[in-house]
mmCIF file of the N, C-alpha and C atoms, coordinates in Angstrom:
data_MODEL
# 
_entry.id   MODEL 
# 
loop_
_atom_site.group_PDB 
_atom_site.id 
_atom_site.type_symbol 
_atom_site.label_atom_id 
_atom_site.label_alt_id 
_atom_site.label_comp_id 
_atom_site.label_asym_id 
_atom_site.label_entity_id 
_atom_site.label_seq_id 
_atom_site.pdbx_PDB_ins_code 
_atom_site.Cartn_x 
_atom_site.Cartn_y 
_atom_site.Cartn_z 
_atom_site.occupancy 
_atom_site.B_iso_or_equiv 
_atom_site.pdbx_formal_charge 
_atom_site.auth_seq_id 
_atom_site.auth_comp_id 
_atom_site.auth_asym_id 
_atom_site.auth_atom_id 
_atom_site.pdbx_PDB_model_num 
ATOM 1   N N  . UNK A 1 1  ? 142.955 15.628 51.226 1.00 0.00 ? 1  UNK A N  1 
ATOM 2   C CA . UNK A 1 1  ? 142.062 15.693 52.347 1.00 0.00 ? 1  UNK A CA 1 
ATOM 3   C C  . UNK A 1 1  ? 142.911 15.503 53.660 1.00 0.00 ? 1  UNK A C  1 
ATOM 4   N N  . UNK A 1 2  ? 143.424 16.503 54.729 1.00 0.00 ? 2  UNK A N  1 
ATOM 5   C CA . UNK A 1 2  ? 144.198 16.077 55.669 1.00 0.00 ? 2  UNK A CA 1 
ATOM 6   C C  . UNK A 1 2  ? 143.495 15.187 56.721 1.00 0.00 ? 2  UNK A C  1 
ATOM 7   N N  . UNK A 1 3  ? 144.381 14.488 57.388 1.00 0.00 ? 3  UNK A N  1 
ATOM 8   C CA . UNK A 1 3  ? 144.054 13.394 58.289 1.00 0.00 ? 3  UNK A CA 1 
ATOM 9   C C  . UNK A 1 3  ? 143.474 13.932 59.472 1.00 0.00 ? 3  UNK A C  1 
ATOM 10  N N  . UNK A 1 4  ? 142.554 13.469 60.198 1.00 0.00 ? 4  UNK A N  1 
ATOM 11  C CA . UNK A 1 4  ? 141.751 14.131 61.211 1.00 0.00 ? 4  UNK A CA 1 
ATOM 12  C C  . UNK A 1 4  ? 142.785 14.004 62.495 1.00 0.00 ? 4  UNK A C  1 
ATOM 13  N N  . UNK A 1 5  ? 142.665 14.917 63.456 1.00 0.00 ? 5  UNK A N  1 
ATOM 14  C CA . UNK A 1 5  ? 143.816 14.881 64.672 1.00 0.00 ? 5  UNK A CA 1 
ATOM 15  C C  . UNK A 1 5  ? 143.425 13.753 65.397 1.00 0.00 ? 5  UNK A C  1 
ATOM 16  N N  . UNK A 1 6  ? 144.546 13.444 66.340 1.00 0.00 ? 6  UNK A N  1 
ATOM 17  C CA . UNK A 1 6  ? 144.211 12.182 67.264 1.00 0.00 ? 6  UNK A CA 1 
ATOM 18  C C  . UNK A 1 6  ? 143.198 12.574 68.296 1.00 0.00 ? 6  UNK A C  1 
ATOM 19  N N  . UNK A 1 7  ? 142.647 11.458 68.440 1.00 0.00 ? 7  UNK A N  1 
ATOM 20  C CA . UNK A 1 7  ? 141.309 11.779 69.528 1.00 0.00 ? 7  UNK A CA 1 
ATOM 21  C C  . UNK A 1 7  ? 141.574 12.734 71.006 1.00 0.00 ? 7  UNK A C  1 
ATOM 22  N N  . UNK A 1 8  ? 143.130 12.288 71.364 1.00 0.00 ? 8  UNK A N  1 
ATOM 23  C CA . UNK A 1 8  ? 143.274 12.968 72.378 1.00 0.00 ? 8  UNK A CA 1 
ATOM 24  C C  . UNK A 1 8  ? 143.637 14.686 71.870 1.00 0.00 ? 8  UNK A C  1 
ATOM 25  N N  . UNK A 1 9  ? 144.226 14.882 70.913 1.00 0.00 ? 9  UNK A N  1 
ATOM 26  C CA . UNK A 1 9  ? 144.227 16.274 70.343 1.00 0.00 ? 9  UNK A CA 1 
ATOM 27  C C  . UNK A 1 9  ? 142.757 16.834 70.447 1.00 0.00 ? 9  UNK A C  1 
ATOM 28  N N  . UNK A 1 10 ? 141.919 16.046 69.661 1.00 0.00 ? 10 UNK A N  1 
ATOM 29  C CA . UNK A 1 10 ? 140.699 16.529 69.087 1.00 0.00 ? 10 UNK A CA 1 
ATOM 30  C C  . UNK A 1 10 ? 140.090 17.022 70.625 1.00 0.00 ? 10 UNK A C  1 
ATOM 31  N N  . UNK A 1 11 ? 139.979 16.338 71.673 1.00 0.00 ? 11 UNK A N  1 
ATOM 32  C CA . UNK A 1 11 ? 139.454 16.419 72.922 1.00 0.00 ? 11 UNK A CA 1 
ATOM 33  C C  . UNK A 1 11 ? 140.242 17.680 73.551 1.00 0.00 ? 11 UNK A C  1 
ATOM 34  N N  . UNK A 1 12 ? 141.196 17.705 73.722 1.00 0.00 ? 12 UNK A N  1 
ATOM 35  C CA . UNK A 1 12 ? 142.004 18.671 74.179 1.00 0.00 ? 12 UNK A CA 1 
ATOM 36  C C  . UNK A 1 12 ? 141.556 20.004 73.471 1.00 0.00 ? 12 UNK A C  1 
ATOM 37  N N  . UNK A 1 13 ? 141.514 20.245 72.465 1.00 0.00 ? 13 UNK A N  1 
ATOM 38  C CA . UNK A 1 13 ? 141.233 21.369 71.670 1.00 0.00 ? 13 UNK A CA 1 
ATOM 39  C C  . UNK A 1 13 ? 139.727 21.591 72.088 1.00 0.00 ? 13 UNK A C  1 
ATOM 40  N N  . UNK A 1 14 ? 138.684 20.647 71.878 1.00 0.00 ? 14 UNK A N  1 
ATOM 41  C CA . UNK A 1 14 ? 137.595 21.106 71.952 1.00 0.00 ? 14 UNK A CA 1 
ATOM 42  C C  . UNK A 1 14 ? 137.079 21.441 73.315 1.00 0.00 ? 14 UNK A C  1 
ATOM 43  N N  . UNK A 1 15 ? 137.884 21.069 74.345 1.00 0.00 ? 15 UNK A N  1 
ATOM 44  C CA . UNK A 1 15 ? 138.042 21.385 75.782 1.00 0.00 ? 15 UNK A CA 1 
ATOM 45  C C  . UNK A 1 15 ? 138.514 22.938 75.971 1.00 0.00 ? 15 UNK A C  1 
ATOM 46  N N  . UNK A 1 16 ? 139.610 23.424 75.282 1.00 0.00 ? 16 UNK A N  1 
ATOM 47  C CA . UNK A 1 16 ? 139.979 24.688 75.178 1.00 0.00 ? 16 UNK A CA 1 
ATOM 48  C C  . UNK A 1 16 ? 138.995 25.418 74.537 1.00 0.00 ? 16 UNK A C  1 
ATOM 49  N N  . UNK A 1 17 ? 138.356 25.098 73.550 1.00 0.00 ? 17 UNK A N  1 
ATOM 50  C CA . UNK A 1 17 ? 137.302 26.030 73.133 1.00 0.00 ? 17 UNK A CA 1 
ATOM 51  C C  . UNK A 1 17 ? 136.079 26.112 73.896 1.00 0.00 ? 17 UNK A C  1 
ATOM 52  N N  . UNK A 1 18 ? 135.884 25.195 74.464 1.00 0.00 ? 18 UNK A N  1 
ATOM 53  C CA . UNK A 1 18 ? 134.671 25.366 75.549 1.00 0.00 ? 18 UNK A CA 1 
ATOM 54  C C  . UNK A 1 18 ? 134.912 26.595 76.505 1.00 0.00 ? 18 UNK A C  1 
ATOM 55  N N  . UNK A 1 19 ? 136.398 26.211 77.504 1.00 0.00 ? 19 UNK A N  1 
ATOM 56  C CA . UNK A 1 19 ? 136.653 27.191 78.207 1.00 0.00 ? 19 UNK A CA 1 
ATOM 57  C C  . UNK A 1 19 ? 136.725 28.531 77.641 1.00 0.00 ? 19 UNK A C  1 
ATOM 58  N N  . UNK A 1 20 ? 137.361 28.576 76.404 1.00 0.00 ? 20 UNK A N  1 
ATOM 59  C CA . UNK A 1 20 ? 137.217 30.156 75.800 1.00 0.00 ? 20 UNK A CA 1 
ATOM 60  C C  . UNK A 1 20 ? 136.060 30.693 75.713 1.00 0.00 ? 20 UNK A C  1 
ATOM 61  N N  . UNK A 1 21 ? 135.337 29.721 75.206 1.00 0.00 ? 21 UNK A N  1 
ATOM 62  C CA . UNK A 1 21 ? 133.462 30.150 75.079 1.00 0.00 ? 21 UNK A CA 1 
ATOM 63  C C  . UNK A 1 21 ? 132.791 30.586 76.076 1.00 0.00 ? 21 UNK A C  1 
ATOM 64  N N  . UNK A 1 22 ? 133.256 29.955 77.462 1.00 0.00 ? 22 UNK A N  1 
ATOM 65  C CA . UNK A 1 22 ? 132.835 30.345 78.580 1.00 0.00 ? 22 UNK A CA 1 
ATOM 66  C C  . UNK A 1 22 ? 133.484 31.360 78.888 1.00 0.00 ? 22 UNK A C  1 
ATOM 67  N N  . UNK A 1 23 ? 134.494 31.818 79.123 1.00 0.00 ? 23 UNK A N  1 
ATOM 68  C CA . UNK A 1 23 ? 135.250 32.874 79.575 1.00 0.00 ? 23 UNK A CA 1 
ATOM 69  C C  . UNK A 1 23 ? 134.772 34.048 78.790 1.00 0.00 ? 23 UNK A C  1 
ATOM 70  N N  . UNK A 1 24 ? 134.576 34.012 77.235 1.00 0.00 ? 24 UNK A N  1 
ATOM 71  C CA . UNK A 1 24 ? 133.997 34.988 76.741 1.00 0.00 ? 24 UNK A CA 1 
ATOM 72  C C  . UNK A 1 24 ? 132.452 35.339 76.942 1.00 0.00 ? 24 UNK A C  1 
ATOM 73  N N  . UNK A 1 25 ? 131.872 34.220 76.984 1.00 0.00 ? 25 UNK A N  1 
ATOM 74  C CA . UNK A 1 25 ? 130.439 34.792 77.659 1.00 0.00 ? 25 UNK A CA 1 
ATOM 75  C C  . UNK A 1 25 ? 130.490 35.231 78.894 1.00 0.00 ? 25 UNK A C  1 
ATOM 76  N N  . UNK A 1 26 ? 131.188 34.815 79.801 1.00 0.00 ? 26 UNK A N  1 
ATOM 77  C CA . UNK A 1 26 ? 131.026 35.470 81.264 1.00 0.00 ? 26 UNK A CA 1 
ATOM 78  C C  . UNK A 1 26 ? 131.583 37.286 80.882 1.00 0.00 ? 26 UNK A C  1 
ATOM 79  N N  . UNK A 1 27 ? 132.303 37.321 79.911 1.00 0.00 ? 27 UNK A N  1 
ATOM 80  C CA . UNK A 1 27 ? 132.879 38.602 80.093 1.00 0.00 ? 27 UNK A CA 1 
ATOM 81  C C  . UNK A 1 27 ? 131.559 39.618 79.110 1.00 0.00 ? 27 UNK A C  1 
ATOM 82  N N  . UNK A 1 28 ? 130.723 38.591 78.207 1.00 0.00 ? 28 UNK A N  1 
ATOM 83  C CA . UNK A 1 28 ? 129.740 39.286 77.620 1.00 0.00 ? 28 UNK A CA 1 
ATOM 84  C C  . UNK A 1 28 ? 128.372 38.256 77.735 1.00 0.00 ? 28 UNK A C  1 
ATOM 85  N N  . UNK A 1 29 ? 127.772 38.964 78.747 1.00 0.00 ? 29 UNK A N  1 
ATOM 86  C CA . UNK A 1 29 ? 126.297 38.097 78.982 1.00 0.00 ? 29 UNK A CA 1 
ATOM 87  C C  . UNK A 1 29 ? 125.232 37.813 77.514 1.00 0.00 ? 29 UNK A C  1 
ATOM 88  N N  . UNK A 1 30 ? 125.606 38.595 76.869 1.00 0.00 ? 30 UNK A N  1 
ATOM 89  C CA . UNK A 1 30 ? 124.776 38.474 75.828 1.00 0.00 ? 30 UNK A CA 1 
ATOM 90  C C  . UNK A 1 30 ? 125.163 37.457 74.654 1.00 0.00 ? 30 UNK A C  1 
ATOM 91  N N  . UNK A 1 31 ? 126.201 36.752 75.081 1.00 0.00 ? 31 UNK A N  1 
ATOM 92  C CA . UNK A 1 31 ? 126.844 35.897 74.330 1.00 0.00 ? 31 UNK A CA 1 
ATOM 93  C C  . UNK A 1 31 ? 126.050 34.224 74.478 1.00 0.00 ? 31 UNK A C  1 
ATOM 94  N N  . UNK A 1 32 ? 125.213 34.440 75.660 1.00 0.00 ? 32 UNK A N  1 
ATOM 95  C CA . UNK A 1 32 ? 124.781 32.984 76.032 1.00 0.00 ? 32 UNK A CA 1 
ATOM 96  C C  . UNK A 1 32 ? 124.155 32.053 75.145 1.00 0.00 ? 32 UNK A C  1 
ATOM 97  N N  . UNK A 1 33 ? 123.508 32.552 73.843 1.00 0.00 ? 33 UNK A N  1 
ATOM 98  C CA . UNK A 1 33 ? 122.914 32.188 72.613 1.00 0.00 ? 33 UNK A CA 1 
ATOM 99  C C  . UNK A 1 33 ? 123.678 31.130 72.135 1.00 0.00 ? 33 UNK A C  1 
ATOM 100 N N  . UNK A 1 34 ? 125.132 32.032 71.990 1.00 0.00 ? 34 UNK A N  1 
ATOM 101 C CA . UNK A 1 34 ? 126.151 31.195 71.148 1.00 0.00 ? 34 UNK A CA 1 
ATOM 102 C C  . UNK A 1 34 ? 126.655 29.985 71.773 1.00 0.00 ? 34 UNK A C  1 
ATOM 103 N N  . UNK A 1 35 ? 126.504 29.777 73.118 1.00 0.00 ? 35 UNK A N  1 
ATOM 104 C CA . UNK A 1 35 ? 126.826 28.649 74.039 1.00 0.00 ? 35 UNK A CA 1 
ATOM 105 C C  . UNK A 1 35 ? 125.674 27.589 73.882 1.00 0.00 ? 35 UNK A C  1 
ATOM 106 N N  . UNK A 1 36 ? 124.586 28.153 73.572 1.00 0.00 ? 36 UNK A N  1 
ATOM 107 C CA . UNK A 1 36 ? 123.333 27.270 73.681 1.00 0.00 ? 36 UNK A CA 1 
ATOM 108 C C  . UNK A 1 36 ? 123.358 26.493 72.266 1.00 0.00 ? 36 UNK A C  1 
ATOM 109 N N  . UNK A 1 37 ? 123.726 26.809 71.208 1.00 0.00 ? 37 UNK A N  1 
ATOM 110 C CA . UNK A 1 37 ? 123.922 26.631 69.953 1.00 0.00 ? 37 UNK A CA 1 
ATOM 111 C C  . UNK A 1 37 ? 124.927 25.126 69.665 1.00 0.00 ? 37 UNK A C  1 
# 
């Protein structure tokens, strides 16, 4: 079982994913349900 990434890495990755999701949602308004989950 691989060790979990460092906290900073995890937060940075999560922020990157959020930004990517927001960008995708802005391009595809129908994806707002994905952000809500």
